[in-house]
N, C-alpha and C positions, 0 to 999 in steps of 0.2 A: 323636693327625694334622698332617700335615706341613701348614709354613708355603707358606703359595701366595703372599703378600708377598712372601714374600724370591727368589723366583726372577721371572726379567727375562718382560716381558710381552710380550718378542717370543718366545723361548724356549717359554711357555705356547701363541701363539697359531700358530707352527711343529708345534707335539706334536699341538695340534687339528686342524689340517690334517690332517696322518698321519692320523692316529686316523678321520676321517672318511670319509676317502678309503677306507682301511682295511676301515671298517662295510659300505661301499656296495658294494665289490666282495664282499664274506664273502656280504653279504646276497644280491646279484646268484646268485652261485654257486651259493649255497644253492635259491633259488627256479627255477632252471632245472633244478636235479638233480629239485623235488619238482612241478614244473609238468603232468608228464605224467599225475596224478594229481589234482589238481583242473578244475573246468570251469570256462568262462566266467566263473559267479557267486564262484565262490572267487574270481578274478582280480577281479571288481572289488572285491570284500569288501577285499582288501588294498589296491587305490588307495584305496576311501574311509578305510582305518586309516592309511596315509599322510598322505593330504590334512588325519587331522587331530591326526595326532602333529605334521607341517610346524606346523599352526595354534597349538598347546601352545608348540611352540618359540618361534613369531615374539610370543606372549604374553609369554615368560619372558624372553624377549629385549629387549623393550620395557618390562616392569617393570621389569628391571634396571637396564637404561640410564636409565630414571627416578628410581633410587635413588641411583648413580651421581653423575649431574646433580645431584642434590639438595643432596648432602654435597660437589660441586668448588665450587657458589654457596656452602653455608653456611663452609665453609675461606676463600675468600674476602671474603667480608662481614664476618667476622671478624678480619682483614686490617684491612682500613678502618674499623672500628669500635674497635682496637686502637690504631691510627694516628690517630684522632680523639681517640680520650682519653688519651693521650699528650701528644699537641696540648695538650688544654684543661692538664690536670693544669702543664705548664708554661708555660703564660699563668699559670698562680693563680700560680706562683710568686714570679710577680714581687711579687704583693700583700706576700708577706713582707715581716719588718727584717729588715735585712743585721746579720752576713752567710748569713745561713739562704738569702735571697735567689739568690744570689749559686753557695752552693752547691747549691744542687736547678739551676739553670740551667747548669752544668757536668754535673753527674750527669743530666740529661735528655738531652744532647748525647754523654753515652757512651752510655748506654742503649739509645738510638735505633741507635745506631751497631751495636751489639752484638747488634740484634735485628737487623738488615741482615744482618749477619753469619751467624748464628742461619738464616738461609733460606738464605744460599748454602751453607751447611756441608753441605747434601742429610741425609740420615737416617741414623740408627744407626753413627754416626761417632766420633772424638776429638772432634772439633772443635765438633761439634755438642756434646755432655757438657761443654765444658768454656765453651759462650756459655752454656748452663743454667744452668751452676751460677754466671756472674757473674753472669747477668740478675738471679738469684736475690738472690746478695749487693747489686745494686745496689737491687734492691724493697726489701731491707729497709733499706736506707742512707737511700729514700723515706721510709719510715717513720716510721724515727729523727728526720727531720728535722721532719716533721710534730707526731711528739710532741713533741718540743721548744719548736716553736711557739704550741701549745695550753697546752706547760705553764706558758711564762713571762708568759702571755697568752692564761688563757680566755673572755676575751671580742674575743678580735681571730674578727675575720668573714670575715677575707684567710686565716686559719690553717685557720680548719674549712673555710673552701673547696676550699683545697689538699690536709685532709686526707682530703677526701671524693672529690677527684679522683683522691688515690694508692690508695684502698680499691677504684674501680672500676678502674685501670690493673691492680690484682693481680689483681682479679675476670677479666677478659677474657683477660688471661694462662693464669688456669686453663683457663678456658671454649675458648679457642684451643689450648692441650696437648689437652684431650681433641678435640676435632675433628678435629686433627688424626690421633690413632691410632684414629679411626671409620671404619674402616672395614668393606666390604661384607664381609659371615664369610665362610669358606669352603666354606663348607654351601652359602650361595646359587650359589657356582661349580661346585660343583661336583654340581649339582643341572641344571644349566644347560646342562654337561657330559653329564650321562650321559642327557638330555632329546633331546638333539644326535646323540650317538650314535646313543640306540636311532630316532629321525626317519629322521637317514640310512638305516640299516641294513634299516628296511621298505621304502624308495624301495628301493631294492637289491634287495628280494625281490619287492616289482610289478613290476619292470623286470623281472628274473628270470622269473616267471610269465608276462608277458606274451610276453616273446621280443624287446621294444623298449626295447634301451637305448642311451642319448644321452649320451655321457660328457662333453660341452662345455656342455648347459646344469646336469650335475653338481658342476664344473668349477666354475661361474658362482657357484652358490647353494653354495659349501661356502668359495668367496674372498667372497663374501657377506657370514656367517653370521661369519668367520673378523675381518672389515672390523668389525665388530656389536662383536665381543667384542673385539678391541682396542681399539677405544675406550673399551669399557667397563672396560676394565681400567686404560688411562691414564686416564680420569678418578678413579680411585679411588687412583690415587697422582699426590696435586697436587705433589709436590718433582722428578719426573723422569717422564723418557719427553715423547712430544708434545705434549699438553694441561697447560702449569703454570701454578700459582696465580702472576696478577703481584704482585707486592710493592711498584711504583711510591707509593702512597702513604706507605709510608713511609719511601721514598727522598725523596720528597717534602719531607716534615717532617723527617727528617735535614738537607736542606740550609736551610728553614726558623729550626729552632731555631739555629743555627752564624748565622745574621743577627743584627749587630749590635739589644742591645735600647735600644728610648730610655732615656734618663734621667728615672728615675724625677720628680715634679717637688718642688720644695723647700716646703714648709708655711709659708704666709703666718706673718709674724710676727703676736702678738698685740695 
């Protein structure tokens, strides 16, 4: 099956609008040809089917919009949670002995910048692949710093807190990566498109049987359905389109980490 995610949302919605108008026109012509063979009861039956089909379409649109919205919100929360975890790990890095504390601060400053670059790189690009590789290398360096601190003193509380924070950063990276690739299945979109085509075809048939064609309401309904479909597709693609996930929390963290850190207090002589 071809990948709908690789197709522009504007292309998909434009094709959908054309297909819906075409389905309505075909249905209308079919209804006009067969209108003489059916009584008024048959016409009312098709009108009832039209209402039912449009109701199913509305239900599917609402259900799919809810799914896409929940995924969009999950991705937004993942960025905030990851930024908080990185900030906590960077602060706990100050608890490490020198020179590990200085190394961790420099590493986290570069790591946050790389995470911002990863967001700006978009999807399925060489820049994104390079940013992912660099981020992975930096996480390994974080863990090596934590391991070195724990090896030198297993009773060091600061080292234990730092290692736990680094582990959280690594876990949230995996969760965010999974959430970013967790899109609505193509089968749901194809079902939605199929139901929309059938609903508009029934609408055209019902209009043909009753000999009461009204183009403007049909066009308005096509625009409404396509507008909802556009926002569903846009919500499912948080790094492109009209609605994009905001990485402001990560940018604010980058500015905070780059601020001068206060000197550690010198222990009082015994």
